[in-house]
N, C-alpha and C positions, 0 to 999 in steps of 0.2 A: 503494500500499500504505500509506503512512504516513497519508493523508486518512483512509482506512478505518479504521486503529486509532484516530486520533484522534477520528473519529465515533463509533465503539464506547464509546470512553472516556466521550464528553458524554453520551451515550444512558445509559449505567450511572450517571454522575451524577445525570442529571435523573430517571430512571425510580428507581432505587433509593433514593438518598439526597436526602432533602429539607433546606432550609436549617434550620440547629441541630441537625443530628445526627440526627433523626426519620426513621425510616424509613417507605417507603410501599408498600404490597401492593395489586395490584389495582386503582390508583387512590386507596385510601384511606390517610389518614395514621393510622398506629397511634401513639397517644399513650402514655406511660407512666401506669400506673395509680397508681403511687407512686415516691417516690425512694430507698425504704429498705426492704429485707426481711430476714427471718430464716432462716437455713439451716443444716443440720447441719455443713457444712465451707466452706471459703473458695471452693469451685469450685460448690456446691450439687450435688454429684455423688451424695450418699447421702440416703436418704429421712429425714426427722425422724420421722415417724410414719405408721402404718398406720390407715385408717378406714372405716367402712361408709356408704354414700350412704342416704340417709333418703327422697331423693326422685328423680324423673328431672330432669334440667337439661339443657337445650339451650342450648348458648352462642350469644350474639350476632352474633359476629365469630370470626376466625380465630386470635385471642389465647386463646380458650376451647376447654375440652373438652368434649365431651358425655358424661354419666353415667347410667346407668341405676339406678333404685332397687335397693338390696340388694348393687351391686357395691363390691368393695375397693377403695380409692383410696389410693396411696401418695403422702404428703404430702413435697415437696422444697423448698418455701419458703412463708414466710407473710409477706405483703406489711405495711408499716407505716404509719404517718399517714393520709394520704386514701384509701388502698388498703387498709386494714386488715381489709375485709370480705372480701377475696378472699386465697384460696390458691392455689398451684401445685402441679401434681400429674400422675399419671399413673394410667392404668385400664389393666389388663393382661388377657389372656385369662381367661375364666372361661364359666360355663354359659350366658351371654348371648350367646356367640358368640365368637369370636377376633376381635380388632381391633389394629392396629398400635399399638405404643407411642408416643405422643404426649403431649407435656410441654405443659400448658395452664392455664389458669385456671379457676376456679369458686368460686361464694359458699361461705364455710367453714359457713355456715347450714344446708345440704343434707348436712352429713356429721357423723358422730359418731366421735369418734378411739377407736379400739380399743385401741392400744398404741404407746407412745412407744419409738422406737428409738435416741435419744440422749438424755443428759443434759443437756448445754449445748449453747446455739444460738449461732451468730456472726451478729453484725448488720452489714451491709454495704449498700453501694448498689446500687441496681438500674442496668442497664446498658441500651442501645438493643435488644441483641439478646433481652432479656427478653420485650421486647413484637412481636418481628419475626415475622411470618408466613411 
């Protein structure tokens, strides 16, 4: 039993966590897109704004969400620095068909902000979980 537990822990360490604190999913290392982000609150649990998609977007990997033109996107985070062209948000049920709510990244250039939901933003570091699939 002890050997089985040790083997399980070792497999989790090798498969889920890579050296340097970067997570791995399906054999692909998911690198951080940025070191800092802006959020509405310290947990990034409230949306910053609402936007409408100007074009279809299909994400290149599991960190990104797929968006259809015309959908409303709730923006929860805005990356800073090297990732400043990406925002984090969700697309929820609409006339394009219901889809489960998934938080993911998308290029800010494909949306137009419609309504600000907060007046002040909190700058904070990104964490590995922000980029985990």
